[in-house]
N, C-alpha and C positions, 0 to 999 in steps of 0.2 A: 757525837758518836764518831770514833776513829774509823779510818777507811776500812780496816779489816773487819771490824764488827758490822759496819754498814753493808759491806759486800756480802758477808755471811748471812746477815738478816734478809737481804733481798734474795740470796740464793736459796735460803730455807723456804721462803714463800713460793719460789718457782718449783723447787723439788717436791714440795708437799702439795702442789696443785697438779694433779695427774694430767698428762698431755700425751698419751700414746697416739701415734699416727692413726691407729685404728678407731679412735674416738675423737672426731673432729669437733664435737660439742665441747669436750674437755680442753682441746687445743685452744678453742676460742676463749674460754674462761681464763686460761693461763696467759694468752696473748694480751688480754685486757690488763693484766698486772703490769706487763712491760709498757703498754701504751700509756697507762696512767703515770708511770715514772717519767717517761719521755715528755709528756705534756708539762710536768712540773719544771722541766728544764727548758721549756719554751719551744718545743717541737710541735709542729702541726701534724696531725695524724690523718692518714688516708688509708682506707680499706679497699683493696682491689678484689673484685669478685672473680671467681673461677667460672667462666661461661658454661663449662660442662656440668657444674654443680657437684663434682666429685670430691672436692676439697673445700676447706674453709677459706676465709679471706687471707690475702697476702697483706702484711703490714708494711707500709711505707711511711716513714716519719722524716720530716725535713726541718732544718733550722738554717736559714740562709746566713751567709757571711756578709761582711761590710761591702764587698764588691758587688753584691746583689741588692744593696739597699736602694739604689737608683733604678726604678723600673725600666728606664731607657737603656740601662747598661747590663740588664740581667743576662747572664750566660749560664745555661743549664749545666754546662760542663765544669762549672766551678764548684761542684760538690765532691767531697770525699765520701764515698759510699761505704758504710760499715754493714757487713752481711753476717747473718746468723740464722738460727731456726729454733722454734719453740717445741717442736714435736720430738718425741723420744720413742725408742724401741720398746722399753719396758715401762711399767707404771709402778707407783709405790707399793701396790699390792704384790708385785713380783719382786722388786729389788729393795723395798723398804724406804722409810723416810730419811731425811738428813740425819747423819750420825757420825761419830768419830771412832776410828778403829784403834787398835793398840799401837800402831805406828804414828798416830796423830793425823792420819789422812781422813778426808771427808768422803763419806760413802752415801749413796742414794740413787734413786732412779734418774737416769739421764744426767747425772751430776757433771760428768766431763763432756758428754755429747748430748746437748750442747748448752745446758743451763749454766754451767760454769762460764762458758763463752759469753753468754748474755750478761752475766754478773760482771765480768771484766769489761765488756763493752760499755755498760752503763756507768760503772765506777770510773773508768778512764775519762768519760765525758764529764762526769761531775767534778772530778779533780781539775780537768783542763778549764772548764767553763768558770769555775770559782776564781781562777787566776786570770783568765782571758775572756771576760764577758763580751769583748769585741774582738772579732777574728775575721780575717779577710775571706777565707774560703768557708763555704757552708758544709754542714754535715747532713748526710742522708742515712737513715737506718732502714735496712730491709730485713724482714724476718719472715721466713717461710713457715707455713703450717704443715708441710709434708715433705721436708727434705729427705727423710728416711725412705721415702718412696721415689726419690729422684727429682722432686719439684717439677715434674714434667709439664704441668699446666702453665708454669711461669716462664718457660724458656724464652718465648718471644718477648715477654715483659723484661726479662733480664737483659736481653740484647739491647733493648731500648734504654734501659737504665745505664748499661755500660757505655753506650754512646753519649750519655749525658753526665758522665763522671770524669773527674780529673785523676782519680785514683780509686781503687777498689780494695778494701781490706776485709779479709775473712776471719771470723772468730771461731772457726773450728779449733779443737784443742791443739796445742803444740805437740810435736812428736815426743815420744816418751823420754828422750834425752833432753827435752826442752827446746829443741831446734825449731825455728820458724820455717815456713814453707815458701820458697820463692819460685817454685815451678811444679806444675802437674801436667802430665801428658793429656792431650785431647784424644778423641776417638771419632772415627766415622764407621758406621755400620752400613753395609750394602746388602740388599736382597737382590740376587741375580737369578734369572730364569733362562734356561736354554730350551728351545723347542725345535725338535727335528721331525723325522718321519718314521713312524713305527713300521715294522715289517716282520715277517716270519724269518727267524734267523737262518733256517735251513733252505728257504726257497727264494730269498731276496736275490736280485740280480743287479744291484747297483742303484735302485731307486731309494734305498733307505738313507737316513741321516741320523747317526747315533748321538743322542744328546749327552750320554754319559762319557763317550769318547771326547766330545768337544769340551765338556766341562773339565775333564782330566787334563787335557792339553793346556787349557787356559790356566788351571791351577798350577801346573808345572811351571808355566811361564811367569805367573805371579810370584812363585817362590824364588825364581831367578831374579825377578825385579826387586824382591825384598833384599836379596843379597847384594845387589848393585847399590841400593839405597843405603844399606849398612856400611858399605865401603865409602860412599859419598858423605855420609853423616856418621862418622865413627862415634861410638858412645859405649859406656859400660852396659852389661846385660841388664835388661829390664828398663832401660832408658832409650831415648832416641826413637827410631822407627821400628815398628813391628807389624806383622801381617799374619793373620791366622784364619783358616777356615774353621768355622764352628759347627757347621751342619751341612750335610748333603742328603738330599732325598729325591728319588725319582724312579721311573720304570714301573713295570707291572709285577715285580716280584716273581718273575719267571725267567728261567734260563734261556728259553728259545724265542723271546720277543726282543727285537732291537729296541733299545730304550728311546722313547720319544720325547720325554720331558725330564729335566733335572732342575731342582731348586738348590741354590747355594747361599749360605749366610757367611759373609766375610767381615772380619773385624780388622780394622787398621788403626794404629796408634802412632802418635807423633809428638815431639816436644816443642816444635815451633810452627808458625804459620807457613814458613817456606817449606819445611818438611811435609806438611799437610798438602800443600798445593802440588809439590812434585810427586808425592805418592799418589794423589788423585789422578794426575795426568797419566801416570804409568798404569794405574789400575784400569782406567777407562780404555786406554789404548789396547791393553791385553784382552779385556772383555769383548771389545768390538772387532778384534782380529778374527777373521774367518779361516778356520783350519781345514774344514771339510766341504766338499761339494759332491752331489750325487751325479748320476749319469745324465741328468737334465740340467746340470750346471746350477742347481739350487743350493743355497746355503742355509744354515740354521738361523732361526730367529732368536734374538736375544734381547732381553729387557733387564734394566737394572734401576733401582731406586735407592736413595740414601734414606734410611729409616731412623738414624740417630746421628746427630752432628754436634759434637761437643768440642769447643775450641780449647786449645792449650793455653797456658800462660807461663811466661818465662821472664822473670824480673831480675834485674841486676847485671844485665849484659852491657848496658851503656853506662857512661860515666855518671850521669845524674842518678839513675836508679841504683847503681852500685853504692853511691854515696849515701843515698836514703837508707838502703838496707844496712850498711855499716853503722850508720848513726843509731838505728834502732837496736842492733846487737850491742852496741856500746852502752846504751841506756839500760838494757836488761842486765848486762854484765856488772854494772855498778851496783845493782840491787841483788844480784845472784853471783857473787864473785867466785864461787866454787863450781859453777856450772860450766859445761863444755859445749854449750849450744852453738849452732852455726846456721848458716843459710843452707837449706837442703831441698832436694826434690822428693816428692811424695807420690805414692801410687794412687790409683783411682782418680775420681773427679769430684768436685764439689760445686755448690751453687755459683761460686765466683768464676768458675770456668766459663759459664754461660754468659757472663758479663764481659769476658775478655775480648780484646780487639788489638790489632797491631799498634804499638806505641803506648798502650795504657799500662800504668803501673798497677800490678795485681800482686798482693801478698795474702797468705793464708796461715793458719796455725797461730794466730795471735791470741788465742784463748789461753787458759791456764794449763798447767802440766798435770798429767794423770795417765790413766790407762785402763785396760780391760773393758773397753767400750762394748756396749750391747750385752753385758753380762750382769748377773746379780752382784758381782764383786767390783763393779765399776767404781773407780776412785779418783779423787782430786787431791793434789798436793796443796795443803791448806794455805801455806804462805805465798804460793804463786798467785792467788787471787789479788794480793796487794802488790807484789813485785811487778807483775805484768801490767796491772792497772796504772801504777805510778810510772812505770817506764813509758807506756803509751802516752800518758798525759804530758810527760816532759818532752816526748818526741814530736807530738803534733805540731808545735811551732816550727821545728826544724823541717818537718815534712812540708808544711805550707810554704815556707821560704824557698825550699828547693823545687817545689812544683810550680811556683810562679814564674811566668815567662820573663 
């Protein structure tokens, strides 16, 4: 069977096996299809349970390389980790089975997000391993059962996997122009609470501490901090550093009561770890600055917690990673000579973000080309199944060579 037919055959099995995030039993059945294919390639399969029981198991499959053949020399960081997910937003009852439209594109439930990515991942491994049964670095495949819900149960596991990886490759779909993703911003979400002293607005004599005023002053200073960081880290709109208040709530919903408590939800975003650390320092400094005291020299209480902490990834900035990215773009261009793909930054965050760490090569968007994700018209450019699989299979040896110390 030629690579295109083989990839389409596997894709058909995935698409016609329903796996909406809302039905984890169906997700499990579809995950079993992937696990079976990986076992035939020599991967050992591990299923990691969600302690909360809210989602099905995380699939982790490993095939060690030659450098891991000697037990005394095993280094967990010598794995290239390939990341995808099996759950979808829609099911075949919503978006239909695999089919071809008038433009020759493939349509079907979750076909581009992310069953097409799984097909490219698997086919690239088949093509590579057929030519390179012996390879220095190992491959690790990680597939989430609930990426469409954020894979929140797996973030600690992802951090551990990132620490044990020499590179992380995400198989989310390429951007609609075919570009691969070399960076995504990270985010930190802060819950902040200011607690002051309530009082009658008409009769208070200095004993009050207004939480709404304190929160307003802190927010004003945070906005000034944001502008300072934008000057320090200049970047196009939508990139680099951003800071936004998403929610404010407090007080008694009365005009004549001094506000005693305010809750603030703060969103911060950043493109690099340095930006994250500098932004965090400045945010905490502003939160903890006391602006008001009452007549007893009391200040307001303030508490803050980080409720979501998603790392950024930014690859291609150093010489080696830039060479790695360029070599992949060249492999794709050979097979897609008319494409205008490039290395690009994408919005949002993906599972690979949670594996990111300083110095780790992270790429995403290595899946096929398509569009209209999460809709009944979701599509995949048919030939990209083969062009992307072949490009990756030819690129893996170069990747391994450049990753080796």
